[in-house]
N, C-alpha and C positions, 0 to 999 in steps of 0.2 A: 504494499500500499504505500502511496506517495505521501510525504510529510505534509501535514495540513496544519497551517497556523491559524488560530482562532482568536477573536476578541471577546471581551466581556459582553455577555448577552446573546452571543451567537447561538442559533439553534444547532445542537449536536445530533439529536435523536429524539425518540419518543420513549415514554416510560414503559411501553409495551415491548419495546426492542431491546433495551439495556437498562441497567440500574445506574443511578448517579453515583460517581466516584469523586476522588479528590479533585478540586479545581472546577467542580460542576454543581449544579443545583437543578431541582425540579420545580416547575411552574406550570400549573394546569395541564399536567400530562406531558410536558415538553421539557427535555433535559437541555440546559443551557450552560455555556461556559461562565465561570465566575472570575476568570483572569486571562490575560493574554498567554498564549503558549501553544505547544504542540498537542493536537487532539489525538489521543490513543484509545484504541478499544482493546481491553483485556478480554480475549476470546474465552478463557477458561472460566472467568467470573461473570462475564457478560456485563462488564462495567465500562462506562465512558469516563475517561479521566482527561485532565488537561495538565500536562507537564509544563512547569514554568520554564520559560526560555532562558532564565537567569538563575545563578546559584551563589555567587560571591558578591557581597555589596560593593556598590560604587557610590561615590559622592557626586552630586550634581555640580556642574561648573558652568559659568557664563559661555554662551556659545553653543551648548548641547542642544541638539534637536531631540525632542521628547514626544512621546505619546501620552496624552492625558485624558481624563473622563470627567466631564462637567459634574459637579456636585451641587452647585448653586449658581443661579443667575440673578444679578441685583441691578439696580438702576445704573451704576457706573463701573461694574466689573463682573467677571466670571470667576468663580472659584472652582478649581479643579484639583484632582488628585493625579500626580504624575505617575504613570504606570510602568514606563520603560524608557531608556535612553537609547537613542538610535546608535548602532554599532557596538553596543555593549551586550554581553552574555551574562550579566549579573544583575541581582536586585538592586534597588536603590536604598542607600543607608542614609538616615537623617530625615530631615523634613521633605515630605512629598506632597504637601499642600502648596499649589501654586495659585497665583492671582494673575489674571489678564485684565488689566485696565482698559477702559473703553477707548482710550486714546492709542492703544497698542493693538487693536482688533484688525484694523484695516488702514491702507493709506488715504482712503476716501472717509467722508464724514458718516459716523454711525450715531444715530440719535439715542438709541437704547440697545444695550446687549441682548435683551430678550427678543429683538427683532432678527438676530443672526446666530444665537446659540440657544440651546435647550437642554434641560436635565437629561443626562445619560449619554449626550453627544460624545463621540470619541474624536480627538482632534490632534493634529500635528502643530507643535509650537517650538519656538526657539527661547532657551533661557537668556534672559537679559540682565538678570540679577539673582544672586543666591543668598546675600545676607544684607539686612536682617531677616528678609522673607524672600521667598522664591517668587520671582516676577517672570511673566512669559509674554511673547509676542506672537501674534499670527499674521503680522504684516508682511506679506509676500505671496506670491501665487502658488508656491508649493506648500504653504502652511495654511491650516484651516481644517474644518470638519472633514473627516474621512468615512464616518459612518454616523448616520442620524437616525432617530427613531420618531415615528409619528406621534404627535402630541395627543392624539385622540385614542388610538388603538395600540401603539407601542410597536407596531410593525416596522422593520427597517425601511427607510424611505429610498427611493430610486430617483436618480437624476433626470430631469426633463428640461432640456434647455438650460437656462441659468438658475433654475429653481429645483425644488424637490417635490415628488408626489408619492402619496401612499398607494402601493398596489392593492390594498385591502380595502380602504374606505374612500380613496381617491382625494383625500384631504391634501391641499397644496400648502407648502411651507417654504420659508427662505432661511438660508444659512450662509455663513462666510465659508465657502467651500474651498478645500485645497484642489489643485489642478488634477489630482488623481483620486477623486472621490470614488470610493468603493472599488477601485481597480488597483490599488496599492499592492505590491508584493511584500508581504510581511516577513519573508526570509531576509529581505534587505534592510529591515528595521533593526 
């Protein structure tokens, strides 16, 4: 079987096919990934697991390209958990909470972060500060949301032109998208 890299929230299987294992959880009969890593099926125990891509801690530094998940969207900032550092095969040590200020979202004017980010979005960002707190930027065409979920039904959104659309309920949404939205090769991250 080919190595398959998954993100938090990705559907792996159904609970009828496999049991949830380490790095997974079950939600309404669907087994989903709880972390970024390699999806593995243990044929003997019939368990779905997600092996983390990293094993020895790494400290964040200015200039790192990171993968982060939105935890909160406020009127002037996005608060996210940094999940992975591009090019590293180790987990992050230290503070993994990052802040994306409204002025660092895009080179264009952004009136409100809730217009271009939503809870649970997975995005690529650049670290612009690590002390006293982790500060991020998505200013650049290769930075921004790489996976988004419908605000109504939580289905992964598909890109339609310069916006996003839910294949389940047809709800249309807007995000600050990375140039490689949903096409990124996670083995290169």
